[in-house]
N, C-alpha and C positions, 0 to 999 in steps of 0.2 A: 503494500499500499504507500501511499506516497506519504513523504515523511516532510511535512510543513514546519516552518520556521514561527514560533512565538516569542512574545516578548516577556521574560520573566519580571517581577516587582523590582528586582536591581536594575532592569535595564538590558540586562545581557539578551542576546539572541540566541536560544537555543533550538534546537532540532527536536521535534515532536510527532510520534507516530499517533497520528489521531485517529485509527480505524482498529485498534486493537481491544481486547475485552479483558477476561480473567481466564482463570484456571484453577481447577478443584480437584483434590485427590483424598481418597481416606482408604485406610486399610483396618481389616479387624482379626487378630491373630488369636489362634487357639490357645497360646500361651504366651507369656510375657517375655516380651522380646526385642530388640532394637529397631523398633517401628519407624523411630525419628529419621533413621536412614534411610528407609524403605520412603518415606516421604520426601526425604530431601534430594534423591535420585531421580524420584516421579516427576517433581516441580522443577527439576533440573530441566526434564525433558518438555514441561509447558514452559518453560521461559517464553516462547515465543506468544504466548496470549496474555502475558504482561509482565512489564518489565521497572514498574514503579516502586514495587514493594513485595516482599514475601514474608509468610508467617506459617508456623508448624504447632500445633497443640497435641501433647501426649497425654494419654489417659492411662493411670496405672492403677485400676481396680477402684476407680472413682475419684482419685487424686489428680487434679490438672496440670498440667505445667507447659506452660507456652513461651514461644519469643514472637516478636513479629516487629518488624522495621522497614524503613524506607530501602529501595536497593534490590540489586540482583540478587537470586538465591544464594550463590557464590560470596556475595558481600555479606549478605547478612547471617549467613551461617558458617563461620571458619570452622574448623574441627573441635577447637573447644567448645565454641557455644553449641554445638550439635551434640557433642556428649553432653551437656549439662541439662538437656532436655531429658535424658535418662532414659529408661526402657519402661513398656508399657504393653498393654493388650490391643491399643485403639491408637491411631494417629490420624488427624486431619491435617489438610496443608491447603494451601492458597497462594496463588501467584496475582498480583493485581494490575489492571490497566484502569485508573480512574475514569468513570463512566458517569457517577454523580457523586458529590463530594469532591473536595478537593484531593491531593497526593499526600497530606502530609502523614505523619504517625499517626494521630489517634483515627484514621480511615482503615487501617491495615487490617486485614482478616489473616486468621479466623476470629470473629466474634466471640466472647467468651460472657455468660450469663450466669448469674446467679440467682436460684430461687427456692425455696424451702422444701421441695421435692427433691433437690439435686443440683447440677449444674451440667450446663450444654456447651459445645461448641460447634460454632456454624461457620461454613464456607460457602460463599455465591457466586455463581456467575450470571449476571443478565441484570435485568434493571425492570423494576416495577410500573406499571403505569398509573396506580392508584396510590403512590406512595405519600403525597402529599395529604392527603384526604385521610389516609389513614395516620399519618404522624400526628394531625391535629387530632383527630380521636383520642390516641393515646394520651397526647400532653395534657389534652383538658380532663382526661381522668388520673391524671398524677404522674405517668411516664417520664422520666428523665432522659435525653438521650444524650450520649457522649460521642456522637460521630454526626456526620451528615449525610450517612449512605442510607440509602433503602434496604440494604440488607439487616441492618438493626432493627427496621420496623419489622420484616419478617422474622428478626429473633423474637421481637417482643410479643409479636402476635400467637406466636407457638408457643412461649412461656404462658400467656393470658389463658390459652387453650390447657394447657398442660396442666394447669391448677383445677380444671374442671373434668378432667378426664381419668380413666384409669392406667396411658400407658404413652409415651411419646409419640409413638407412631399415632395413635389415636389424635394427639394434639395436632400433630403436622398434618393429618387428614382435614380435621376441622378447619386448620389454618388456610388450606388451600381454597376453602370457601370464601375466604376475605381478600386473599391477594391476587392481583390482576397483572399480566405481562408475562416477561421472562425470566424463568429462575431454574437455573439446574443448583440442585444444593448437597451436600454431605453435613451430616449432623453428628457428632457423638453426644450420647447421654451418658451416664455414669457407668452402664451395662452394655450398650447397643449402638452400632453405627447405621446410620438410615440414609439411602441416595434417594432422592427425589427429583422428577423430572416435570415441568408445567404441562397443561395439558394441550397446548400447542405445539412442545418441543421445538421452540425457538433456538434451544442451544444443547450441544451434544453430550452424552453422559454416556459410560459403558462400564462394563463390571467385570472383572475377571478372577483369576484363583492362582494363589501360589502353591507350590510342591507339596507345603506342609498344611494344606487346605485353608490357609489364610485368604481372607476376602477381599476383594481391592475395588475402588470405584474410582474413574477418573473422568476428564472432560475429554479427553482422546486416548485411542487405543497405544498411541506411542509412548504415553506413560506405563503402561501394562510392560511392553517391550522394554523399558529401560529398567525394570526390575526383575525381569526373569518371571514374569506374571502371563498366564495364559488367558488371552480373551474367551471371555464366553458370551457376551450378547450385549445388545444395547438395551438401556434403560429405555422403557416404552415412553411416551407423552402419556403424562398424567399418571403416571406408576409410583409407589412408593416401595422400595425395597429394603428391608429390616435382616441386619445380620448380628448375631448373638450367639450365646453358647449353646442355645437350640438348633442351628442352622441357620439358613437364608429363609426368607417368606416374602410373599410379594402381596401389595395391595391394588388392585387394579380397577378400584371403584372409581376413581376418576378418569380412567381411559377412556378414550373413544367419546367424550364430552364436546369436543373442539375438533375443528379442522385441524391437521397439521401442517405446521407454518415453519419448518426447520429454515433458518437463516441460509440462503444461498451461497451467503460470502464466505461461509465456513468450505466451500469448496473452492472459492475464488482466491481466498488469501487466508483465513486466519488459521485452517488449521495446516498441520505439518504434513507434507507430501507423503510421508510413511504411514499416515493414521488412516484407517477406514471407519468412516461415519455411516450409520444408518444401513450398513451393509456394501455401501459404494467406496472405493478407493479413491483418495483426494488426488495423487498422483495420476490415474487413468482420467480424472474428471478434468483436471488441469489441460490435459494431453489434449482430451476432445474439445476442451474452449478452445485451443488453438486450431485445429482441424476445422471447427465451424466456422473460425476468421476467415481462414482462408477460403473457403467455400463461400461465405457473405461478402468480402473484400479480397479479391486476386487482384494482382500486382506485378508486373513485371520488374524482376529485382534479380539480384546476384547472391545473397546472403541473408539468413535471418538470425538475430541475434536477441536476446532476451535481456531486461534488467534485474540484476540478482536482487533478491534470489526470486521475487514473486514472477517473475516473467518468464522464467528457464522453460518451465514444465510446459507451459501454453507455447512457447517459440518452438520446442520440439515439436509439438503439434500441428503446427502452421509449417514446418518445414516439410513433415512427413506428408503430410495433405498434399501441399503444392508442389512438392518436388525441386523446391529451392533449398541449396544447402543450407544445414545448420552451422553457427560458429559461435565460439566465446568471444564475443565483441567487448566485454567490460570486464576489470578485477575489481574485485571489491575488496577493501583493506578489512579486516575481519579482526583486527586488533583495535578498533576505536568503538568504544561503547556508548551506552545511551547517556552517559555524561560529557561526553566531549564537547570542549566549549573554545571557541577560538579568540585567542586573547585580544585580537584587533580586529576593528573594523575589516581593514584588507584582507586580514585571513580569512573572515567570515565569507567573504565573497567567494573565498577559494573551498570553503568546506566541500563542496560535491567534489572538486578536484580531488581532496585528501581522501574521500570516502571510495569515489570510484573512479577509475581511470579508463579510458579505452585501450584497446589494443589496436594501434595504427596499421599494423601491417595487415589486420582482418579486415578492416573499415575502409580504409585508404582506396579512393576512385572506384569505390562499390557503391550499387544501388542496394540501401539497406532495408530491410523490415525489421523495426523496432517493435519488440510485444512488451507490453506491461500490463498490470491487473486492473489499472484503474487511474484517472485523472480526476482532482479534485477541485485545486484552485489552478493551476498549471504551473504555478512557479517552478518548483522543482524539477518538474517534467521540463521545462523552457530550458534549464540549467544544464539538465542531463545531454538534452538535444545540442545545444551547444557545443558540448565536449565532442559529439559525435561529428560535428561540422569542421573544428579546429581538427579533429584527426585527419581530416579530407573525405568524409564522406560524400559521394557524389550526390545522393538522392537518400531523402530517410522518409519512410511511409511507415506510419505508425499504427499499430492495432493493438486495441484495448480488451482486455477478457473479459470486460464486465459494460453492462451499458450506462448509459451516461445517468450522473448522481444527481437527482431532483430535490431529494427532501431527507431531512433529518431521520434519525433511527433513534426510536423511545425504547428499544428492547436491549439495551446494552453496547450496540457499536457506535461509538464515539463521532458519528458523521457530524460534519461542520453545521452551523447555520446555514439555512438552504441558500438565503441572499449572497453568501460566500461562494457558493458552488458555481464552478464556471460555466456549466451548462445550463444555467438558470437564465442567462444572461446574453449568451452566443449559441450561434448556429455552428454545426460541427466544422461547415468549413471557415467559419470567423475562429474556432478554436484551433483547428489545423495552421491559421496564418498568426495567431497570436505566439502559439508553442514553437513554430518555425518549421514545421513539416510539410512536406510535398503533397502528402494525403494523408487522412486520418479517417479509421473505420473504428465502430465500438462492435461487441457483440451484441447481437439483439435481445431482447425479452424472451422471444419466442424460443430460440436457442439455449439462453442461460438455465432454464430450468428442464434441459434436456442434459444436463451434466453428468448427473449422477445415475447410476445403474438401478438402486434399488431404494428408493425414498420412500414408495409405499404411499405416496399422498402428496400434498402440494408444497410448495416453497414460499417464503415470505420474499418479497420483491419488492416491497413499498417502498424503498430508497431510490429505486427507480421508477416507479408509478406513480409515489405521492399519496397512495391509500393506506388507511390503516383502519385496526378496528376502531369499535366505538369509543373504548376507554383509552384517552391521551391522557397525559400530564397534567394535574390542575392548572398550574401555571403555565402550561405552554402557549394559551392564547390564541391556540391553534383551533379551526372548526373540529368539528368530528367525523369524521369519513368511514363510509364502509368499505372496509380492509379488499383489499384487491390482490388476491392470492392466486397465483399462476398453479396451476395444475401441471405437473410433469407428464408429456405426450408419450405415447409408446414408442 
């Protein structure tokens, strides 16, 4: 996804990935063991879903030990700090990219809540659409919030229901009757690990097991691979899965109550290429996007290249379908992390050159097809194209593996204010001129919903079409729309 530059309070321009979200993980072990290390490696594999903060909570027979902080997983958990979490039978982990609430330390997850029936640790991926309404009701009844996230709203709703019900899973089920929007949750009570996916299935969530019988849940299957777990299946939209000493059981009472609306951008950008979501390979889906682009927007060219890393798979698919050779057009500096800041204005102007450098021998004198996953504002895209021009590219034909963005997202992907989206103010031809390419083609909505093999239902494509379910944030000022959900065609 595009990396946009935003001004921090100190006036320094920083790079910011504006479209990422969060990753969650949980493990239930039959015996006390080093569950913190399992969570660490799983979160490392999920780092692409959030680079602003990380946290792990370990449950040792009802005694919770947790550490959370801003930073990458490796920064937050050096060896000594990870060991200090101790051993236990349950661990819950989270990596965060702030979608509601700022990125300060108080908003880091997992969220821990105490109540007279026990304690709870909760990790959440997604966004509620009725968060403000629920927060106001909770505050009016005496609840005191310590964060600005809707994840804390979910935690408080569950606790309120837990005080009236006989079990934590019954409380979660009751809470689902109040909360609306996108939520994939991993929750630890003193004795149980629970995984929950919202009835629409906006965000992915899967489960697996280790050789010793431990049960694991994660946002993506790549996290299971990282800890040597075997993938079992995806959590169904609306399903509640409980793991405890008696085994694993499922509550499907909320399943089938809403149309499936998996975020299509999981296949375009969010998920790691080696993950499988709802039965479909992300890598194959992205190659298919490139093939569709070649059919929709053919062009005479000498080489196809992708913008690392998000455009590489689609570039391979475009090359294979078109017959134009595939080449590695850029080298990405892998040693510049999320906190890279240029000390002077002159150096800030050259940040793209430092992070990304074209290979002149590959593009010089060539007609180039450049593949990327999206264009948001067009600023970073334009600088990338300038690099290709300086490296001697004769022609540049850009192809984008997503339709144009025209609306915000209310379900956990931090798509910017619609007024700042370039596609809302310019035609495709005008955008091509602004970013400096010879031609520009976007993947159509008709084809973007065909990317996955086995989604068993529809996608949410509202950020491309501008339609949303009837419940939108109370303070959004938006009109309420009927959701425009595209069904996958056979």
